[in-house]
Structure formats: C-alpha cells, structure tokens
DOFIKE-612691 format. One record per residue (C-alpha): x, y, z; chain; residue number from 1; residue in three letters. Coordinates in steps of 0.25 Angstrom, whole numbers, plus 5000, padded with zeros to 4 digits. Example, Ala and Ser with C-alpha at 12.3 -4.5 7.8 and 13.67 -1.06 7.14 Angstrom:
BEGIN
<<5049 4982 5031> A 1 ALA>
<<5055 4996 5029> A 2 SER>
REM end
This chain:
BEGIN
<<4710 4702 5104> A 1 MET>
<<4712 4702 5119> A 2 SER>
<<4702 4705 5131> A 3 PRO>
<<4702 4721 5133> A 4 ASN>
<<4715 4721 5139> A 5 MET>
<<4715 4721 5156> A 6 HIS>
<<4724 4730 5165> A 7 ASP>
<<4732 4722 5169> A 8 HIS>
<<4736 4718 5156> A 9 ASN>
<<4745 4729 5154> A 10 ILE>
<<4755 4722 5162> A 11 ARG>
<<4758 4711 5154> A 12 LYS>
<<4757 4720 5142> A 13 VAL>
<<4769 4728 5147> A 14 ILE>
<<4774 4716 5152> A 15 GLN>
<<4776 4709 5137> A 16 LEU>
<<4780 4723 5131> A 17 LEU>
<<4792 4725 5139> A 18 GLU>
<<4796 4709 5135> A 19 LYS>
<<4796 4714 5120> A 20 ASP>
<<4800 4726 5122> A 21 PHE>
<<4815 4727 5123> A 22 ASN>
<<4813 4722 5106> A 23 GLU>
<<4806 4736 5104> A 24 TRP>
<<4813 4748 5101> A 25 ASP>
<<4812 4757 5113> A 26 LEU>
<<4803 4772 5112> A 27 PRO>
<<4813 4782 5108> A 28 ILE>
<<4809 4791 5118> A 29 VAL>
<<4811 4778 5129> A 30 SER>
<<4822 4777 5121> A 31 SER>
<<4829 4792 5123> A 32 MET>
<<4826 4789 5139> A 33 ALA>
<<4835 4782 5139> A 34 GLU>
<<4846 4785 5133> A 35 GLU>
<<4845 4798 5139> A 36 HIS>
<<4838 4802 5153> A 37 SER>
<<4833 4812 5159> A 38 GLY>
<<4816 4819 5157> A 39 PRO>
<<4824 4829 5146> A 40 PHE>
<<4825 4819 5134> A 41 PRO>
<<4818 4811 5136> A 42 ILE>
<<4808 4825 5133> A 43 LEU>
<<4814 4829 5122> A 44 ILE>
<<4816 4812 5116> A 45 SER>
<<4800 4812 5116> A 46 THR>
<<4798 4826 5111> A 47 ILE>
<<4807 4825 5100> A 48 LEU>
<<4800 4811 5098> A 49 SER>
<<4787 4815 5093> A 50 LEU>
<<4782 4809 5079> A 51 ARG>
<<4797 4806 5079> A 52 THR>
<<4803 4791 5075> A 53 LYS>
<<4814 4787 5087> A 54 ASP>
<<4824 4788 5079> A 55 GLU>
<<4823 4802 5075> A 56 VAL>
<<4819 4804 5089> A 57 THR>
<<4832 4797 5095> A 58 ALA>
<<4844 4805 5087> A 59 LYS>
<<4834 4818 5090> A 60 ALA>
<<4836 4816 5103> A 61 THR>
<<4850 4813 5104> A 62 GLU>
<<4853 4824 5095> A 63 GLN>
<<4847 4835 5103> A 64 LEU>
<<4850 4829 5117> A 65 LEU>
<<4864 4829 5114> A 66 ALA>
<<4861 4845 5110> A 67 LEU>
<<4856 4845 5124> A 68 ALA>
<<4852 4837 5134> A 69 ALA>
<<4844 4846 5142> A 70 THR>
<<4834 4858 5142> A 71 PRO>
<<4847 4869 5147> A 72 GLU>
<<4854 4862 5131> A 73 ASP>
<<4842 4864 5123> A 74 MET>
<<4839 4875 5125> A 75 VAL>
<<4852 4879 5121> A 76 LYS>
<<4852 4874 5106> A 77 LEU>
<<4842 4880 5095> A 78 SER>
<<4830 4876 5090> A 79 GLU>
<<4838 4873 5077> A 80 GLU>
<<4847 4865 5086> A 81 GLU>
<<4839 4856 5092> A 82 ILE>
<<4829 4857 5076> A 83 ILE>
<<4843 4850 5071> A 84 LYS>
<<4846 4842 5084> A 85 ALA>
<<4831 4836 5084> A 86 ILE>
<<4828 4835 5068> A 87 TYR>
<<4821 4827 5061> A 88 PRO>
<<4812 4824 5072> A 89 VAL>
<<4797 4828 5071> A 90 GLY>
<<4793 4841 5072> A 91 PHE>
<<4808 4845 5077> A 92 TYR>
<<4808 4859 5075> A 93 ARG>
<<4792 4861 5084> A 94 ASN>
<<4801 4850 5094> A 95 LYS>
<<4814 4858 5093> A 96 ALA>
<<4807 4871 5099> A 97 LYS>
<<4801 4861 5110> A 98 THR>
<<4813 4854 5113> A 99 VAL>
<<4818 4868 5116> A 100 LEU>
<<4806 4875 5122> A 101 HIS>
<<4805 4861 5131> A 102 ILE>
<<4818 4865 5137> A 103 SER>
<<4816 4877 5139> A 104 ARG>
<<4805 4876 5147> A 105 GLU>
<<4813 4864 5154> A 106 LEU>
<<4822 4875 5159> A 107 ILE>
<<4812 4885 5162> A 108 ASP>
<<4800 4879 5169> A 109 ARG>
<<4809 4867 5176> A 110 PHE>
<<4822 4870 5177> A 111 ALA>
<<4827 4862 5166> A 112 SER>
<<4819 4849 5173> A 113 ARG>
<<4811 4841 5163> A 114 VAL>
<<4797 4842 5172> A 115 PRO>
<<4794 4827 5178> A 116 ASP>
<<4780 4828 5177> A 117 THR>
<<4767 4827 5164> A 118 ILE>
<<4761 4838 5168> A 119 GLU>
<<4774 4848 5166> A 120 GLN>
<<4779 4841 5154> A 121 LEU>
<<4768 4844 5147> A 122 LEU>
<<4768 4859 5151> A 123 THR>
<<4781 4860 5141> A 124 LEU>
<<4778 4862 5127> A 125 LYS>
<<4778 4851 5116> A 126 GLY>
<<4777 4841 5128> A 127 VAL>
<<4764 4833 5126> A 128 GLY>
<<4761 4818 5135> A 129 ARG>
<<4767 4809 5131> A 130 LYS>
<<4779 4817 5132> A 131 THR>
<<4781 4820 5144> A 132 ALA>
<<4775 4807 5152> A 133 ASN>
<<4787 4802 5144> A 134 LEU>
<<4795 4812 5153> A 135 VAL>
<<4791 4806 5164> A 136 VAL>
<<4791 4794 5161> A 137 ALA>
<<4803 4791 5156> A 138 LEU>
<<4812 4803 5161> A 139 GLY>
<<4807 4803 5174> A 140 TYR>
<<4804 4789 5173> A 141 ASN>
<<4789 4793 5183> A 142 LYS>
<<4775 4791 5178> A 143 GLU>
<<4774 4794 5162> A 144 GLY>
<<4764 4787 5154> A 145 LEU>
<<4767 4790 5140> A 146 CYS>
<<4757 4789 5129> A 147 VAL>
<<4761 4791 5114> A 148 ASP>
<<4753 4782 5103> A 149 THR>
<<4759 4771 5105> A 150 HIS>
<<4753 4768 5118> A 151 VAL>
<<4741 4776 5116> A 152 HIS>
<<4739 4764 5105> A 153 ARG>
<<4744 4753 5112> A 154 ILE>
<<4736 4756 5125> A 155 SER>
<<4725 4756 5117> A 156 ASN>
<<4726 4743 5108> A 157 ARG>
<<4729 4737 5122> A 158 LEU>
<<4717 4741 5126> A 159 GLY>
<<4723 4747 5140> A 160 TYR>
<<4717 4760 5139> A 161 VAL>
<<4706 4764 5128> A 162 ARG>
<<4710 4778 5124> A 163 THR>
<<4710 4789 5112> A 164 LYS>
<<4721 4796 5114> A 165 THR>
<<4738 4794 5119> A 166 PRO>
<<4735 4806 5132> A 167 GLU>
<<4724 4795 5135> A 168 GLU>
<<4729 4784 5133> A 169 THR>
<<4738 4792 5144> A 170 GLU>
<<4729 4792 5154> A 171 TYR>
<<4723 4779 5153> A 172 ALA>
<<4736 4774 5156> A 173 LEU>
<<4739 4784 5167> A 174 ARG>
<<4728 4772 5172> A 175 LYS>
<<4730 4760 5170> A 176 LYS>
<<4743 4758 5166> A 177 LEU>
<<4752 4755 5180> A 178 PRO>
<<4762 4766 5183> A 179 LEU>
<<4771 4755 5182> A 180 GLU>
<<4771 4755 5167> A 181 TYR>
<<4771 4770 5163> A 182 TRP>
<<4783 4771 5161> A 183 LEU>
<<4787 4762 5151> A 184 ARG>
<<4773 4760 5147> A 185 TYR>
<<4774 4771 5133> A 186 ASN>
<<4788 4763 5132> A 187 THR>
<<4783 4750 5129> A 188 LEU>
<<4771 4753 5121> A 189 MET>
<<4779 4762 5110> A 190 VAL>
<<4789 4752 5109> A 191 ALA>
<<4777 4741 5109> A 192 PHE>
<<4771 4751 5098> A 193 GLY>
<<4780 4754 5088> A 194 ARG>
<<4786 4739 5087> A 195 HIS>
<<4772 4732 5090> A 196 VAL>
<<4758 4738 5092> A 197 CYS>
<<4760 4748 5083> A 198 MET>
<<4750 4758 5077> A 199 PRO>
<<4745 4750 5065> A 200 VAL>
<<4745 4734 5064> A 201 SER>
<<4751 4732 5074> A 202 PRO>
<<4760 4716 5079> A 203 PHE>
<<4749 4710 5086> A 204 CYS>
<<4754 4697 5082> A 205 SER>
<<4768 4697 5091> A 206 ARG>
<<4762 4709 5101> A 207 CYS>
<<4766 4702 5116> A 208 PRO>
<<4753 4709 5122> A 209 VAL>
<<4744 4706 5111> A 210 VAL>
<<4737 4696 5121> A 211 ARG>
<<4733 4708 5130> A 212 TYR>
<<4730 4720 5118> A 213 CYS>
<<4715 4722 5112> A 214 ASP>
<<4721 4726 5102> A 215 ARG>
<<4712 4739 5101> A 216 VAL>
<<4709 4745 5088> A 217 ASN>
<<4721 4736 5081> A 218 VAL>
<<4715 4732 5067> A 219 VAL>
<<4725 4726 5063> A 220 ARG>
<<4737 4720 5065> A 221 SER>
<<4752 4712 5063> A 222 ARG>
REM end
C-alpha cells in the first residue's frame, strides 16, 4: 500500500488519467454537453440521467429535445407527450412532471434562462447539488464541482479526502482541489470509476494511478 496521498500527487493522478481517458466511454451528461450546446439541454439530460442507464438516457434526451429544445417549447408539450418521449428512464412519470415544472419556473422566474449559479439552480424543484454543479460546469464553463458516487468513492479511496457523503466530499474538494481541475474532475473520475476503479473489486492490477492510491477500504481487487 502506498503512503498517504500527498496533495501535490493529485496533479500526477489527473495527468495519468487524462492519458488513458480516450480508452474509456465519455459519461452520458458530458457526451450530451458536446452534442447539445447550452445549459438547458444539459439540465434536462442530467435530470433524466438520475438512476438510469446511459444508453437509455441518451435516447430519451435525444427524443425529448427533438420535440422541445427550449423551456417555451417544453411547456407546450403535455405530460403524456413527455412521458412517451423519455420512457423507459427511471421514474419517468415523476421526471416528466419535474421537466414541466422546471420549464415553467425558468420562464416565470428567470426569463427562460437557466441560472448560472448553484444557489439559484438549487431553488428549482428537483435540482440537487450534483445537477446544479454539472449545469454550471458544463453549461456555463464556470467553477462547478460535481460530486456523484464515483467521485465520492474514488476521492476517498485515493486517500485525497476523508469524508462520509458526496456533499461532504464536494466541500472538501472545494478547499483543496486546484481550481484548474474542477471542470474536468467529474468526467475523469466517472469514466475511471466505470472502467477501472469499480465499487467492488477494482482493477488495481491495471490501474494507471495505483502507486498514488491509499486503497482505502479496498478489500478485494483484480
């Protein structure tokens, strides 16, 4: 096992992950951001992606945005039309309600513009910190720091932070992760977590950053 991970090693970790990144699939929301410019598509795809497989999210997002790519167009759709477009994403009925509600809120409260601050985004029903950070980062190229289960797990496994929840991890990373890496950190860690650093039995034998990892709570590896 390596010694405790020093803060400066995060730069080496990120550099090494970048080298291998092209061999991994791009996370769905990052992929959507490349295909659909603007914060509204990113907001919608993130909402649809929660507890849903990437390939289902991608198809649902494409189908829904083909019908309505703006809040004004979205509120013209019925709830049933949205359900039909996004089925079978997880909790599709609730998500259809959320998409309509958020679209109305954007029109009524923000002149149809998606807010560019985490604080304002969090006032929208159904938007949590993960979604808000992704919209700020990918939609506006501002200092969002999205922490999902992959980012939380890997940051702790490396020994870079010692936290119990994704929200605690976000605040810990905001204090120590160099600002230059904030926009890229989620995309890298999600891809890394899906292909190498799995929750159970990670592929430590072919991990590009194993020499910098404390392997915290790793009981079994491959």
